[in-house]
N, C-alpha and C positions, 0 to 999 in steps of 0.2 A: 520365370515368374519373378517379379520385383518383390523385394523385401518390404514389409509394411513399415511405415513411418510411425514411430512411437511418440506419444505425447507424455511429457513428464512435468511434475511440479516439484518445487523445493519448498519445504515447510519449516517453520521454526518450532520451538518446544511446545507451543500452544496450537499447533496445526494451522497456523496462519500461513497462507500461501505468499511466499516472498519472490518467487520466480516461476515462469511458465516457459517451456521451450520444447523443441522436438528433437528427435534423435539425429536429425540432419545436422544440427548445430552443436550437439553435445559430444565431446570426446570421452568423457567419463561420467557415468550416470550413478556412481556411488553417492549416496545421500539424497537421491532424487526418487520420487514415487511415480511409477507409471500409472496413468489414468485412462489411456485409450491408445488405440493403434488402428491404422488403416492407410488408405491411399488418397492422394489429392491435396489441394491447397489447405483444406481444413486442418490437416495434420501437420503440414510443413510450416504453416504460419499460425502456430498454436495460440499465442497470446491474443491475437486479434479475432480469433474464431471461437475461443472458449470463454472469453470474458466479455460481459456486456458493457462494462465500464473500465476505465483504466485500472491497473493493478493497485495504484495508490491514489487516494483522494487529494483534494486541494490542500488539506492540512498535513499531508505527508503520512497519513494513516493507511495501512493496507485495507483493501476492500473485501478480501475473500479468505475463507478457511477451507480446509479439506475435511469433509465429514462423510464417513462410510464410503470413501473412494470417489466422492463427488465434490465438485466445486460449489460452494454455498456462499452467499453474501453474508458478510458480518453485519450485525445490527449496529445501530448507533450506540446502543448501550454496551455491546461487546467491545466496540472500538474505544469507547471512553475508558472502560475497565482495563483493556490491554495496552492502550496508548494514551495515558492521561495527559491532558493539556497542561503544559508547563507554563506557569505564569512567569513572564520575564520581569525582572526588577528594572525599574527605571534608572537610567544613568543620572548622575548628579546634575548634568546640564539639563536633562529632561525635567527633573524635579524642580529645578530653579525656574525654568520656563513655565511650568504649570503653576507654581506659586505666584509668579509675576502676572500671569493671565487672570488668576483668581482675584488678585489684588486690584487689577484694572477693572474687572467686572464689578467690584464692590465700590468703585469710585475712588480708590486710593491711588496714590502716586507711586511710581516704580522708581 
């Protein structure tokens, strides 16, 4: 009888899921949480079969958390609290270009 393939997630201190993998690809499961086990592709290709969306969204924020042993979507509010959007400061070149554009829009010469 074949040994079951185990599905694991790695979480951060807020239970945000940062990785999903199966026992086939993991040599050391210390610091990983087992969430399921069984046979077949569902278990061997865990990330594609356990997550409806990518692990990380277009802004680089994680999409999932582990709650009571289950994978749960993070809400937009949770994402903003956990991963606040960092406002980038404009470079000096960008600031000068913006001022020049404003001056042109107001009919001034640059």
